[in-house]
Structure formats: structure tokens, C-alpha cells
matplotlib code that plots the C-alpha trace (Angstrom):
import matplotlib.pyplot as plt

x = [100.2, 97.1, 93.9, 92.2, 89.8, 88.6, 86.9, 84.0, 83.5, 87.1, 85.5, 83.7, 85.2, 85.2, 85.5, 86.0, 88.7, 89.8, 88.5, 91.7, 90.7, 92.8, 90.3, 90.9, 91.4, 87.8, 86.6, 87.6, 86.3, 84.3, 85.7, 83.6, 83.6, 82.3, 79.4, 78.6, 78.8, 76.1, 73.9, 74.1, 72.3, 70.0, 68.6, 69.1, 68.9, 67.2, 66.0, 66.5, 69.0, 69.0, 65.3, 63.3, 62.6, 62.0, 65.1, 66.2, 67.0, 68.6, 71.0, 71.5, 72.3, 75.0, 76.6, 76.4, 78.4, 80.9, 81.0, 82.2, 84.4, 86.6, 86.4, 87.5, 91.0, 91.5, 92.5, 93.4, 90.7, 88.6, 84.8, 83.1, 85.1, 84.2, 81.1, 79.4, 78.8, 77.8, 81.5, 84.9, 82.4, 80.0, 82.2, 84.4, 81.1, 80.0, 83.4, 82.8, 79.4, 79.5, 83.2, 83.5, 80.3, 80.4, 84.0, 86.0, 85.1, 85.7, 89.2, 90.5, 92.3, 92.0, 95.2, 94.5, 97.3, 96.5, 96.5, 93.1, 90.4, 86.8, 85.2, 88.2, 87.8, 84.0, 82.9, 85.7, 84.9, 81.6, 82.5, 84.5, 81.0, 78.6, 81.0, 84.2, 86.5, 90.4, 91.7, 95.2, 96.8, 100.4, 102.1, 103.5, 107.3, 107.6, 107.7, 104.4, 105.6, 104.3, 106.6, 106.8, 109.1, 105.9, 103.6, 105.3, 105.6, 101.6, 100.9, 103.3, 101.0, 97.9, 94.6, 95.2, 92.7, 92.3, 95.0, 92.6, 94.9, 94.8, 97.6, 97.9, 96.7, 94.1, 95.4, 99.6, 99.6, 101.9, 102.1, 102.4, 104.4, 101.3, 102.5, 105.0, 102.6, 100.2, 103.1, 103.5, 100.1, 99.1, 101.9, 99.7, 96.4, 95.8, 93.2, 94.0, 91.8, 93.2, 91.3, 92.6, 90.3, 93.3, 95.7, 93.3, 93.6, 97.6, 98.7, 98.5, 96.9, 97.0, 95.2, 96.2, 100.2, 99.3, 97.9, 95.0, 92.0, 89.7, 90.1, 87.6, 87.8, 84.8, 84.4, 84.1, 88.0, 89.0, 87.3, 83.7, 80.2, 79.5, 77.2, 79.3, 82.0, 83.8, 84.7, 86.9, 86.9, 89.2, 86.6, 86.6, 86.4, 83.1, 81.9, 81.8, 80.4, 76.8, 74.6, 75.3, 71.6, 68.4, 66.2, 65.7, 67.9, 70.3, 68.1, 67.6, 64.5, 62.2, 59.8, 57.6, 60.3, 63.8, 65.4, 69.0, 71.3, 72.5, 76.1, 78.5, 78.7, 74.8, 75.0, 76.0, 74.1, 70.5, 68.1, 68.2, 71.9, 73.4, 73.2, 74.3, 76.9, 78.5, 78.5, 80.3, 82.5, 83.7, 84.2, 86.0, 88.8, 88.8, 89.7, 92.3, 93.8, 93.6, 96.3, 98.7, 99.5, 103.1, 102.3, 99.8, 102.6, 105.5, 103.0, 102.2, 105.9, 106.8, 103.5, 105.1, 108.3, 107.2, 105.0, 106.8, 110.1, 107.2, 105.8, 109.7, 110.5, 107.6, 108.8, 105.5, 104.1, 105.1, 104.3, 103.1, 104.1, 107.8, 107.9, 109.3, 106.8, 103.7, 100.9, 100.6, 98.3, 99.3, 98.8, 100.6, 99.6, 100.3, 102.0, 99.0, 96.5, 94.0, 93.4, 89.4, 90.5]
y = [113.2, 111.2, 112.3, 109.2, 110.6, 112.9, 109.4, 108.7, 104.8, 104.2, 104.0, 100.8, 97.7, 94.8, 91.4, 93.7, 95.2, 99.1, 98.7, 98.8, 99.6, 98.7, 98.7, 102.1, 101.4, 99.6, 103.4, 105.1, 106.3, 109.3, 112.1, 114.0, 117.3, 115.4, 113.9, 117.5, 119.1, 116.4, 116.6, 119.8, 120.2, 118.0, 119.6, 123.2, 123.6, 120.7, 121.7, 121.7, 123.5, 125.6, 125.9, 126.2, 129.9, 129.4, 130.5, 127.3, 127.1, 129.8, 128.2, 124.9, 126.0, 128.1, 125.3, 122.8, 125.8, 126.7, 122.9, 123.2, 125.6, 123.7, 120.6, 122.2, 124.2, 120.9, 119.7, 123.2, 123.2, 126.1, 125.5, 125.0, 122.3, 120.1, 117.7, 115.9, 112.4, 109.3, 108.3, 107.1, 104.6, 107.3, 109.6, 107.6, 106.3, 109.7, 110.2, 107.0, 107.6, 111.3, 111.7, 108.1, 108.1, 110.9, 111.1, 107.5, 105.7, 101.8, 101.1, 104.2, 102.9, 102.9, 102.4, 101.1, 99.5, 96.1, 96.7, 98.7, 98.4, 97.8, 100.7, 101.9, 98.8, 97.8, 101.3, 100.7, 97.2, 98.1, 100.8, 98.2, 96.2, 98.8, 101.3, 98.8, 100.5, 98.4, 98.5, 97.9, 97.7, 98.6, 95.4, 95.4, 94.2, 91.4, 94.1, 95.5, 98.8, 100.0, 98.3, 101.9, 101.1, 99.3, 102.2, 104.5, 102.5, 102.1, 105.4, 106.0, 103.9, 105.5, 106.1, 105.6, 108.3, 107.7, 106.9, 105.7, 104.9, 104.9, 107.5, 104.5, 101.1, 99.5, 96.5, 97.7, 100.6, 101.6, 105.2, 104.8, 107.9, 109.4, 112.6, 111.5, 109.7, 112.4, 114.4, 111.9, 111.8, 115.7, 115.9, 113.2, 114.9, 112.1, 112.4, 111.5, 110.0, 109.7, 107.4, 109.5, 107.6, 105.7, 108.5, 111.5, 110.6, 110.8, 112.5, 116.7, 116.5, 119.2, 119.3, 121.9, 120.5, 117.2, 118.2, 116.0, 116.2, 114.4, 113.5, 111.1, 110.3, 109.3, 110.9, 108.0, 107.1, 110.7, 110.2, 111.9, 110.6, 107.2, 108.3, 111.2, 111.4, 114.1, 114.2, 117.1, 117.9, 120.5, 123.1, 123.0, 118.9, 119.5, 122.5, 119.9, 116.8, 116.1, 115.5, 112.5, 112.6, 114.3, 115.8, 118.8, 121.4, 120.5, 122.8, 126.0, 125.7, 122.9, 122.5, 119.6, 119.8, 120.4, 121.9, 123.7, 122.6, 124.6, 126.3, 123.9, 122.3, 121.7, 120.4, 117.3, 117.6, 116.1, 116.2, 116.3, 116.3, 114.2, 117.6, 116.6, 114.3, 117.5, 119.2, 116.2, 116.1, 119.7, 119.0, 116.1, 118.4, 120.8, 118.1, 117.0, 120.4, 121.2, 118.4, 119.1, 116.4, 116.5, 115.7, 112.9, 111.6, 111.4, 109.4, 107.0, 106.6, 105.7, 103.1, 101.7, 101.1, 99.6, 97.1, 96.2, 95.6, 93.4, 91.2, 90.8, 89.1, 86.5, 83.9, 82.4, 85.7, 86.6, 90.6, 91.3, 94.5, 95.5, 98.5, 101.8, 105.2, 103.2, 104.1, 102.5, 99.6, 96.1, 93.2, 89.7, 86.1, 83.7, 80.0, 77.2, 79.6, 80.5, 84.2, 84.1, 82.3]
z = [135.2, 136.6, 135.6, 136.8, 139.0, 135.6, 135.0, 137.2, 135.8, 136.9, 140.3, 139.6, 141.2, 139.0, 141.0, 144.2, 143.0, 140.8, 137.5, 135.0, 131.9, 128.8, 126.1, 124.2, 121.0, 121.1, 123.2, 125.4, 128.5, 129.2, 131.7, 133.5, 131.7, 128.4, 130.6, 132.2, 128.8, 127.4, 130.5, 130.8, 127.3, 128.0, 131.1, 130.3, 126.6, 125.3, 121.3, 117.9, 116.3, 112.8, 112.7, 115.9, 117.0, 121.2, 123.6, 123.9, 120.4, 120.5, 123.1, 121.2, 118.1, 119.7, 121.7, 118.6, 116.4, 118.9, 119.3, 115.4, 116.0, 118.9, 116.3, 113.7, 115.6, 117.1, 113.6, 112.1, 110.0, 108.7, 110.0, 106.9, 105.9, 109.6, 108.6, 111.7, 110.8, 112.9, 112.7, 111.1, 109.3, 108.1, 107.0, 104.6, 103.0, 102.9, 100.8, 98.9, 98.0, 97.0, 95.6, 94.5, 93.1, 91.2, 90.2, 90.0, 86.9, 85.5, 86.2, 88.1, 91.0, 94.7, 96.4, 100.6, 102.6, 104.0, 107.7, 107.1, 109.2, 107.5, 107.9, 104.8, 103.5, 102.4, 101.3, 98.7, 97.6, 97.1, 94.5, 92.6, 92.7, 90.8, 89.2, 88.7, 90.2, 90.9, 94.3, 95.4, 98.5, 99.8, 101.4, 104.8, 106.0, 108.4, 111.2, 110.6, 108.5, 105.2, 102.4, 101.3, 97.7, 96.8, 98.0, 95.8, 93.0, 93.4, 93.4, 90.4, 88.0, 86.1, 86.5, 90.6, 91.5, 95.4, 98.3, 101.8, 104.3, 108.0, 109.9, 112.5, 113.0, 115.1, 115.7, 115.7, 116.9, 114.1, 112.9, 109.0, 107.3, 105.6, 104.9, 102.8, 100.6, 100.6, 99.3, 96.3, 95.8, 95.6, 93.1, 91.4, 91.6, 93.7, 96.2, 99.6, 102.7, 106.0, 108.8, 111.9, 114.3, 116.5, 116.1, 116.6, 120.3, 120.7, 117.9, 117.5, 114.0, 111.4, 108.7, 106.7, 107.8, 106.7, 103.2, 103.0, 101.0, 103.4, 106.9, 109.4, 112.9, 115.4, 119.1, 120.9, 120.3, 122.2, 125.4, 123.5, 123.2, 120.8, 117.8, 116.9, 114.5, 111.9, 108.2, 107.4, 103.8, 101.6, 100.8, 97.2, 96.9, 99.3, 97.1, 94.3, 95.5, 95.7, 99.2, 100.6, 102.6, 101.3, 103.7, 106.0, 107.1, 104.0, 101.6, 101.0, 98.6, 97.7, 95.3, 93.8, 90.7, 92.0, 95.4, 96.0, 98.9, 101.4, 102.0, 103.2, 106.0, 106.3, 102.7, 104.2, 107.7, 106.6, 109.3, 113.1, 113.9, 116.9, 118.8, 122.6, 120.9, 119.2, 122.2, 123.9, 121.7, 122.0, 125.4, 124.8, 122.5, 125.4, 127.9, 125.9, 125.2, 128.6, 129.5, 126.2, 123.6, 124.9, 128.3, 127.0, 124.8, 127.7, 129.8, 127.1, 126.2, 129.7, 130.0, 126.4, 127.6, 130.8, 129.1, 126.5, 128.7, 130.4, 127.5, 126.1, 129.7, 129.1, 126.6, 125.8, 124.6, 120.7, 120.3, 116.0, 114.9, 116.2, 113.6, 115.6, 116.0, 117.8, 119.9, 123.2, 121.5, 121.3, 119.9, 120.9, 120.9, 123.6, 123.1, 123.5, 123.4, 121.1, 120.5, 120.4, 124.4]

ax = plt.figure().add_subplot(projection="3d")
ax.plot(x, y, z, "-o")
ax.set_aspect("equal")
plt.show()
């Protein structure tokens, strides 16, 4: 497997040498297929979607909605359950500000883990301030994995309303047993939200198989553009949630006194959406599918084993997060050197 030629930026030289890029956990580089899809839209069909009658708008709308179909198929969802957002952060905020504001009450419990990213902590802390909800955290074992015994006890407590956790750590790369906890949560009518920002490019995700109520990810993590993300929401929940933002394209009727909202998914997509970015995201999904997750996984496993072997040979390094079932993300310290250096 050698797709290096698919990524134009990798022709760049750093200090006279071919570039080696290790920062994919922060953002992945873009394959030519994605760059071409975005460029072609701007060169040939740049127009607003859903609202204009000119021929360009018809093409732009078709491309935009085709990408929604592609993303829906990519994660095993229905197209009406795919909400385009700016990224994982906005997707989680949408759930917090819409579902959380309406359905959570003072004293209700939201369960997170100690390994969550800020985007899956701060929105719930905001609800703690405004609504008086209670946040409890799944503790970690010394190897970085979840303490599953403690997690199951937390879920069994009364007044737990939401389980919001990441499928894989963005720091340690550990793949968490989310399906097991989702099953327990479902049996207790606890709503579940999965942060798939780090796992989306590595694991073949099927939201129906997972059984989650919400799932969020960012396009730039899987080789798509920045400024585009997805919130998958189970249709029955999305239908009873109030709109997150108000404005054009999310309303079917407006008077001076009231308004009515459009059907899903447009109810949650106020204003001009990230059109080019959504088209690029669809191209990124197609690109990954063309390689195949089996091929990707085999290649990553070879690289992971090589990196792990070499790190263990260095006596002055200490690997953090040693649990099995990991993505190829490494966190380690170097003796005598501060991490900031």
C-alpha cells in the first residue's frame, strides 16, 4: 500500500528533505481527489444551494445532497439523520444546546470519561452552570483503558440521562468498548453520544450496529476539508429536538409572530451551509472506501508494530497508554525533557 503520491502536499520538502507528516491526530492531509472535488465545485458550479433557481444552483444542490447520501452510507445512517456542522465541536454543542437544554433537568446525571477532549467536556460544564446537571466521569486504569466495573456502576445509578464518550482517545489512541456500554445504557433508556473524531478514519463505523443515539465527527480528520463535520442523530430524537440555530433555509414559513421549521435534516442547518466543504467530505469518504478499511487497518497495524518495537528499544522514553486495541497514535515522554520542548 503506497498512496503517498495521492497527497500533493507530501511533495513539499522540509529543510531539504521529503516531508514526513506525523500529526494526523490533529488534522489529516488531503488527497488529490478531495482537492479536485472542492476546486471543481468552485470552478464549475459555485452557487448557493436549496434557494436559487439558476442552473448552477441546481448542480450545486445536487452535489451537496449527493455528499449527504455518501456520508450516510459511510456510517450506515439514513440521509435525514445526517446534519452537516462545522465539526465535532459544533456537533456536540448542538446536542447539548438543543437536546440537553430541553430534556435535562437539575440533578440529572451526564456520564463522561476522564479521557474526553474539551469539545466533549465544556458543553456539559456549561449545562452544569445553567441547569444544575451533575457530571460524573468514568475513571481510567493505569494502562489508560476505562475502568469498566466503575463505568457500569455509574450507568446503574438513578437519574443518569446521557452517556457521552469518545470511541477512541485522541491522546492515547485506545479504542474504547463503547458498544458494550451503549447496550447497557439502552436497557436503561439512557441517551448515548459517541465522539468519533479520532476513530472515523480508522474504523468502519455502522451507527445502527453500534446502537448509539448520536455520533459526531470532523471531516478534516479523515482527509476532508476543515470547517465541515457531521452529527448523526437518531431520527426519533432529532424530530423532537428544537432547532439549534435560527435563520434562512431552516424554516418553511415565517410571519411577524411565529415560524415553522423544515423537515429533517434542514431543520438544523440554518444559513448557507459549508457547500464546498461538504462536497469535499463526500470525496474523502469515497477515497477511503476505494482503499478499503481492511487494507488501511493492515497497513496501520504494520506501522504500529514497527513504531512500538522501536520505541521500546529507547530506554529514555516512556510510552503512555499501553492498553490493547489501539489506533496508531502514540503518546510518550522523554527522560529529562519537558513535553512542551
